MDAnalysis code that builds the backbone (N, CA, C; Angstrom):
import MDAnalysis as mda
import numpy as np

u = mda.Universe.empty(228, n_residues=76, atom_resindex=np.repeat(np.arange(76), 3), trajectory=True)
u.add_TopologyAttr("name", ["N", "CA", "C"] * 76)
u.add_TopologyAttr("resid", np.arange(1, 77))
u.add_TopologyAttr("resname", ["MET", "ILE", "ASN", "VAL", "LYS", "VAL", "LEU", "PHE", "PHE", "GLY", "SER", "THR", "LYS", "ASP", "LEU", "ALA", "GLU", "SER", "HIS", "HIS", "ASP", "VAL", "GLN", "VAL", "LYS", "ILE", "SER", "SER", "THR", "SER", "PRO", "SER", "THR", "LEU", "GLU", "LEU", "ARG", "LYS", "LEU", "LEU", "PRO", "THR", "ILE", "PHE", "PRO", "GLY", "LEU", "VAL", "SER", "VAL", "VAL", "ASP", "ASN", "ILE", "VAL", "MET", "ALA", "VAL", "ASN", "GLU", "GLU", "TYR", "THR", "TYR", "VAL", "ASP", "GLU", "ALA", "VAL", "ALA", "LEU", "LYS", "VAL", "SER", "ILE", "VAL"])
u.atoms.positions = np.array([
    [3.502, 8.810, -0.113],
    [5.327, 8.574, 0.572],
    [5.357, 9.064, 1.986],
    [6.454, 8.832, 2.983],
    [6.407, 8.860, 4.040],
    [8.198, 9.267, 4.541],
    [8.472, 10.158, 5.272],
    [9.791, 10.283, 6.001],
    [9.869, 9.479, 6.872],
    [11.035, 8.056, 6.713],
    [11.438, 7.640, 8.184],
    [13.070, 8.176, 8.927],
    [12.774, 8.604, 9.942],
    [14.267, 8.791, 10.886],
    [15.350, 8.050, 11.165],
    [15.773, 7.854, 10.263],
    [16.509, 6.609, 10.175],
    [18.164, 6.845, 11.339],
    [18.323, 6.280, 12.158],
    [19.306, 5.866, 13.861],
    [20.578, 5.728, 13.415],
    [22.159, 5.764, 13.529],
    [22.431, 4.573, 13.354],
    [23.509, 4.760, 13.774],
    [23.619, 3.630, 14.744],
    [25.203, 3.386, 15.886],
    [25.573, 2.263, 14.883],
    [26.458, 2.221, 16.669],
    [28.507, 1.464, 16.602],
    [28.551, 1.443, 14.765],
    [29.474, 0.531, 14.179],
    [29.495, 0.186, 12.985],
    [29.043, 0.342, 11.966],
    [27.058, 0.493, 12.066],
    [26.489, 1.079, 10.770],
    [26.758, 1.887, 10.841],
    [26.920, 2.789, 11.594],
    [27.350, 4.639, 11.513],
    [28.184, 4.845, 10.906],
    [28.881, 3.846, 10.994],
    [31.016, 3.839, 10.047],
    [30.745, 3.741, 8.556],
    [29.993, 1.847, 8.797],
    [29.304, 1.720, 7.550],
    [28.546, 2.840, 6.429],
    [27.463, 2.882, 6.404],
    [26.728, 4.006, 6.248],
    [27.304, 4.721, 5.915],
    [28.135, 5.800, 6.294],
    [29.508, 6.937, 6.026],
    [28.383, 7.951, 6.515],
    [27.082, 7.570, 7.660],
    [26.312, 9.049, 7.444],
    [26.962, 9.043, 9.314],
    [26.120, 10.318, 9.275],
    [25.898, 11.391, 11.401],
    [24.649, 10.163, 12.030],
    [24.517, 10.040, 12.338],
    [24.235, 9.545, 13.746],
    [22.835, 9.589, 13.108],
    [21.537, 10.904, 12.350],
    [20.348, 10.434, 12.123],
    [20.387, 10.880, 11.001],
    [19.518, 10.011, 10.085],
    [19.190, 10.914, 8.467],
    [17.849, 10.841, 8.253],
    [17.138, 11.401, 7.005],
    [15.965, 10.512, 7.042],
    [16.303, 10.470, 5.383],
    [14.512, 9.123, 5.405],
    [14.607, 8.237, 4.642],
    [13.231, 8.932, 3.757],
    [13.316, 9.114, 2.982],
    [11.691, 8.687, 2.061],
    [11.589, 7.324, 1.232],
    [10.488, 6.617, 1.664],
    [9.622, 5.580, 1.331],
    [8.663, 5.579, 0.502],
    [8.613, 5.628, -1.291],
    [7.232, 5.736, -1.856],
    [6.786, 4.893, -1.314],
    [6.047, 4.014, -0.768],
    [5.164, 2.611, -0.813],
    [3.418, 3.542, -0.327],
    [2.191, 2.560, 0.082],
    [0.907, 3.141, 0.675],
    [1.309, 2.666, 1.615],
    [1.952, 1.168, 2.188],
    [2.019, 0.821, 3.216],
    [3.456, 0.600, 3.353],
    [4.612, 1.521, 3.533],
    [5.490, 1.287, 3.846],
    [6.012, 0.693, 5.759],
    [6.857, -0.185, 5.352],
    [6.981, -0.962, 6.675],
    [8.954, -1.898, 6.749],
    [9.511, -1.547, 7.782],
    [10.583, -2.309, 8.074],
    [10.781, -2.641, 7.153],
    [10.370, -3.947, 6.708],
    [11.071, -4.512, 5.528],
    [11.560, -4.226, 4.070],
    [9.849, -2.959, 3.944],
    [10.798, -2.140, 2.691],
    [11.999, -1.391, 3.170],
    [11.797, -1.211, 4.817],
    [13.494, 0.368, 4.678],
    [14.549, -0.981, 4.772],
    [14.564, -1.871, 4.706],
    [15.347, -3.128, 4.940],
    [16.387, -2.623, 3.634],
    [14.861, -3.311, 2.682],
    [15.515, -3.016, 1.814],
    [16.035, -2.309, 0.870],
    [15.668, -1.081, 1.054],
    [15.790, 0.217, 0.853],
    [17.030, 0.564, 1.350],
    [17.806, 0.557, 2.237],
    [18.923, 1.397, 2.965],
    [19.615, 0.382, 2.207],
    [20.173, -0.507, 2.036],
    [22.476, -0.850, 0.982],
    [21.600, 0.109, -0.735],
    [20.288, 0.595, -1.118],
    [20.109, 0.949, -1.945],
    [20.990, 2.638, -1.865],
    [20.462, 2.863, -0.867],
    [21.454, 4.353, -0.524],
    [22.297, 4.110, 0.332],
    [23.025, 3.326, 1.131],
    [23.967, 3.146, 1.596],
    [25.195, 2.053, 1.007],
    [25.521, 1.870, 0.988],
    [25.485, 0.713, -0.140],
    [27.289, -0.098, 0.790],
    [27.386, 1.126, 2.053],
    [28.140, 0.358, 2.903],
    [26.975, -0.365, 3.962],
    [26.037, -0.647, 3.858],
    [24.799, -1.574, 4.393],
    [24.948, -2.930, 4.185],
    [25.258, -2.943, 1.904],
    [25.195, -3.907, 1.871],
    [25.342, -6.013, 2.398],
    [26.814, -5.390, 2.964],
    [27.015, -6.915, 4.122],
    [26.674, -7.134, 4.920],
    [25.821, -5.835, 5.663],
    [25.381, -6.363, 7.280],
    [23.861, -6.361, 7.476],
    [23.297, -5.463, 6.521],
    [21.469, -5.154, 5.860],
    [21.314, -6.521, 6.698],
    [21.209, -7.504, 6.682],
    [20.084, -8.616, 6.828],
    [20.326, -8.965, 8.469],
    [21.809, -8.174, 9.231],
    [21.789, -8.424, 10.508],
    [21.776, -7.305, 11.423],
    [20.917, -6.178, 10.945],
    [20.824, -4.633, 11.091],
    [19.602, -4.799, 12.385],
    [19.867, -4.653, 13.683],
    [18.321, -4.303, 14.336],
    [18.255, -3.211, 14.373],
    [16.439, -3.192, 14.391],
    [15.566, -1.988, 14.124],
    [14.751, -1.996, 15.022],
    [14.534, -0.483, 15.174],
    [13.400, -0.039, 15.929],
    [12.781, -0.020, 15.540],
    [11.249, 0.438, 15.823],
    [10.176, 1.471, 16.069],
    [9.345, 1.881, 16.777],
    [9.679, 2.791, 17.387],
    [8.355, 3.611, 18.384],
    [10.161, 2.906, 19.838],
    [10.737, 2.993, 19.869],
    [11.574, 2.266, 21.069],
    [11.384, 0.525, 21.122],
    [10.832, -0.173, 19.924],
    [10.416, -1.191, 20.108],
    [11.072, -1.648, 19.303],
    [11.696, -2.559, 19.749],
    [13.061, -4.351, 18.944],
    [11.835, -4.407, 17.621],
    [12.292, -4.206, 16.626],
    [11.877, -5.791, 16.106],
    [12.709, -6.983, 14.958],
    [11.744, -7.713, 15.032],
    [12.032, -8.903, 13.997],
    [12.670, -8.615, 12.954],
    [14.160, -9.435, 11.887],
    [14.436, -9.214, 11.460],
    [13.841, -9.188, 10.378],
    [12.937, -10.285, 10.272],
    [11.535, -11.024, 8.802],
    [10.633, -10.258, 9.205],
    [10.263, -9.834, 10.320],
    [8.663, -8.486, 10.898],
    [9.053, -7.247, 9.873],
    [7.272, -7.392, 9.619],
    [6.962, -5.702, 8.895],
    [6.058, -5.816, 9.523],
    [6.701, -4.662, 10.127],
    [6.282, -3.101, 11.466],
    [5.982, -2.212, 10.753],
    [4.739, -2.261, 10.314],
    [4.304, -1.014, 9.420],
    [4.562, 0.851, 10.408],
    [5.679, 1.091, 9.063],
    [5.807, 2.093, 9.693],
    [4.400, 3.965, 9.654],
    [4.029, 4.627, 10.441],
    [3.551, 5.644, 10.389],
    [4.183, 6.876, 10.356],
    [3.102, 7.354, 9.828],
    [3.508, 9.372, 10.204],
    [3.153, 9.887, 12.006],
    [3.794, 10.063, 11.843],
    [3.820, 10.631, 13.661],
    [3.866, 12.011, 13.582],
    [2.379, 12.584, 14.380],
    [3.011, 14.090, 14.593],
    [3.385, 14.505, 15.914],
    [4.943, 15.569, 16.018],
    [5.163, 15.538, 17.422],
    [4.882, 16.850, 17.694],
])
């Protein structure tokens, strides 16, 4: 299991009815942005209509919609 910090901006913040950032738990042996994209609408139903258009970034680097970028544990 991995905790992912998700930051919402603009309309996604409103649709998710969430604060700026939240922690999302992913139970997987190899979590990725694709898995997170599938999980988000189950946690935040307001994102169902826009989830395929959400821009994601991992460590300040943008990812493509169909790109599976590995999500790793980082120590701060």
